[in-house]
N, C-alpha and C positions, 0 to 999 in steps of 0.2 A: 424555259426559254415562255416568253409571252411575246404574240404577235397575231397582227390580224393582216391577213391579205384580204383587199379590197379593190373595188372602182372608186375613185373620186368623185366622179361626176355620176353616180349609181344613187337616185334618190333611196333605194330600198336600204344598199348599204349604209348610207347615212345616216337613214332613221333607226335603223339596226345599232351603230354605232352610238348612238346620242343615248338610247335606251340602255346601252349595258352601262354605262358610266365607267368606263375604263379608267384605271389608275395612270399615272405617266410611266409605269416600270413597262407600259405594252409599247409594242415598236407597230408603228402604221406602213404600211408598204402598199401603194398604190400601185397595183399589177400592170395598169396601163404606162406608167412613167417609169418605172424600175421593172424590168421583164425578170420572172422566176426563173431563177438559175437550176441548174440539174441539182445541185446540192438541197437547194431548199424543196424543190419537188420529190427527191429520194427522202427527207426527211419526212415530209410530210406521207407519202406512201409508208414508211415504218409505223407512222402513231396509226392511220387512218385504215392500215389493211390492204390497200389496193389503189392501183391509181383508178379505175373505175370509180371507187366513191369519191373521188376527187374531181371526177369529170361532169360537166353539165350537159343533160341532154335534150337541155332547154335552149341552148345556144342556136342562136341564129344562124349560123353556120352550119350546124349539125345538120339541121335542115336542109341548107341549100347546097350542101356537099351527099346529100342522101345518105349520110351514115347511118340511120336505123337500119337500112337494109343490107349493111355490111357486117359480116361476122367481126366484131373488132376483139384485138388480145390486148393484153396489159402494156406491151410494147407501145401498141397504136396508142393507147389512152396517153401513154407516157408523153410520146412523140405529138402529138395532138395538143395537148395541153402546153406544152414548149413552145411547141410552132406559132398559138397564137391564144392570149389572153383570156379571150371568152369561153375558153371550153373549160376554163377552172369555176367549179360551182364556187358562188362567191355569198357571203364573205368565208372565209376558212379563217378559224378563231382557234388559236394553240394557247393553250395556257398549261405550262409545265409539261405534265403528261396525259393530257385531254385536249381532245381534238373536238372542233364542231365545224359542220360544213356544210353551207348551204344556208338559205333564209324560213327554211317553215318554222312554224310557231314550236313544233316540240324542239327541234333543234335550238334554237334561242332560248327559250326556257331554260332547258337542260344547261346552255352557257351560263345564263344569267345566273341560277342555282350555283353554279362551279365558280364563279367568278367571286359574288357575294359571302361564298362560305371558307 
């Protein structure tokens, strides 16, 4: 499967997508207008290794809800990601059996190398 979970109104996501030069076999899913399903999240977790790896601790809600001072479990991470799209670290790029999570330079460079080879 080749898929990207992103936000259409996020300038960082858009800049990254333009830089990746994705082929038409990639499916783009705007997570604000098309919510992530339980199955999609479970599939991402299988590849990523944990829900925590998919969870954004930079989310505005993370700070507002004071989650950094709580001990979160994998079940909690899954719950919050499904509850509100901003808890998913973006973009999530899935290319066959590889997953690239977030917008750090290292992650995006690794995704570019994987996609272009």
